[in-house]
C-alpha positions as a printed NumPy array, in Angstrom:
array([[ 34.945,  -5.957,  12.365],
       [ 34.41 ,  -2.706,  14.324],
       [ 33.244,   0.422,  12.57 ],
       [ 36.191,   2.363,  11.261],
       [ 36.502,   6.077,  10.855],
       [ 36.306,   5.638,   7.085],
       [ 33.078,   3.587,   7.313],
       [ 31.517,   6.24 ,   9.564],
       [ 32.627,   8.933,   7.118],
       [ 31.119,   6.98 ,   4.237],
       [ 27.839,   6.645,   6.139],
       [ 27.91 ,  10.388,   6.799],
       [ 28.551,  11.107,   3.132],
       [ 25.633,   8.892,   2.135],
       [ 23.372,  10.639,   4.659],
       [ 24.475,  13.984,   3.22 ],
       [ 23.772,  12.722,  -0.296],
       [ 20.261,  11.697,   0.777],
       [ 19.634,  15.152,   2.247],
       [ 20.98 ,  16.82 ,  -0.901],
       [ 18.816,  14.741,  -3.22 ],
       [ 15.767,  15.484,  -1.093],
       [ 16.397,  19.238,  -0.989],
       [ 17.409,  19.397,  -4.654],
       [ 14.379,  17.453,  -5.811],
       [ 12.049,  19.699,  -3.793],
       [ 13.6  ,  22.809,  -5.329],
       [ 13.455,  21.428,  -8.883],
       [  9.81 ,  20.425,  -8.307],
       [  8.959,  23.944,  -7.092],
       [ 10.692,  25.53 , -10.081],
       [  9.076,  23.134, -12.553],
       [  5.6  ,  23.875, -11.211],
       [  6.259,  27.636, -11.102],
       [  7.5  ,  27.692, -14.697],
       [  4.55 ,  25.596, -15.899],
       [  2.163,  27.895, -14.034],
       [  2.767,  30.728, -16.502],
       [  1.378,  29.116, -19.684],
       [ -1.313,  27.271, -17.753],
       [ -2.585,  30.586, -16.332],
       [ -2.669,  32.09 , -19.833],
       [ -4.492,  29.072, -21.248],
       [ -6.884,  29.126, -18.312],
       [ -7.929,  32.646, -19.317],
       [ -8.823,  31.603, -22.89 ],
       [-12.428,  30.358, -22.882],
       [-11.974,  28.004, -25.838],
       [ -9.235,  25.976, -24.11 ],
       [ -9.649,  26.777, -20.414],
       [-11.441,  23.562, -19.478],
       [ -9.085,  21.259, -21.342],
       [ -5.967,  23.094, -20.156],
       [ -7.216,  22.771, -16.581],
       [ -7.456,  18.998, -16.986],
       [ -4.019,  18.847, -18.623],
       [ -2.605,  20.934, -15.786],
       [ -3.994,  18.543, -13.182],
       [ -2.258,  15.65 , -14.922],
       [  0.943,  17.632, -15.421],
       [  1.161,  18.772, -11.809],
       [  0.224,  15.338, -10.482],
       [  2.847,  13.598, -12.595],
       [  5.475,  16.18 , -11.649],
       [  4.763,  15.756,  -7.939],
       [  4.669,  11.978,  -8.271],
       [  8.002,  11.8  , -10.074],
       [  9.711,  13.938,  -7.46 ],
       [  8.137,  11.981,  -4.605],
       [  9.448,   8.812,  -6.253],
       [ 12.944,  10.287,  -6.622],
       [ 12.967,  11.283,  -2.953],
       [ 11.507,   7.955,  -1.846],
       [ 13.968,   5.867,  -3.84 ],
       [ 16.822,   8.018,  -2.606],
       [ 15.732,   7.472,   0.977],
       [ 15.414,   3.719,   0.529],
       [ 18.713,   3.39 ,  -1.343],
       [ 20.734,   5.607,   0.973],
       [ 19.255,   4.069,   4.124],
       [ 20.002,   0.586,   2.754],
       [ 23.598,   1.559,   1.956],
       [ 24.091,   3.   ,   5.454],
       [ 22.651,  -0.155,   6.999],
       [ 24.803,  -2.401,   4.788],
       [ 27.921,  -0.573,   5.931],
       [ 26.731,  -0.888,   9.519],
       [ 26.171,  -4.631,   9.146],
       [ 29.506,  -5.124,   7.406],
       [ 31.406,  -3.364,  10.2  ],
       [ 29.877,  -5.451,  12.997]])
């Protein structure tokens, strides 16, 4: 079955969704890290907790980045698979 206008539109919508998830996740990640920076900077200035808070911050920031990379990666895989499935179905 040849690709129809509606299948091409659906593929375009999925591609747009993928772009939106990517951009949105990047922005949320930036905001999350910026908000968390405030208390971590304060704790980093307190000698009694500076070392421990630095370790906690490394974990926090690493987990935050990892979660958002996973969201973007899964979005890419899922959206690309959906676009391909529509392509295969319309051939």
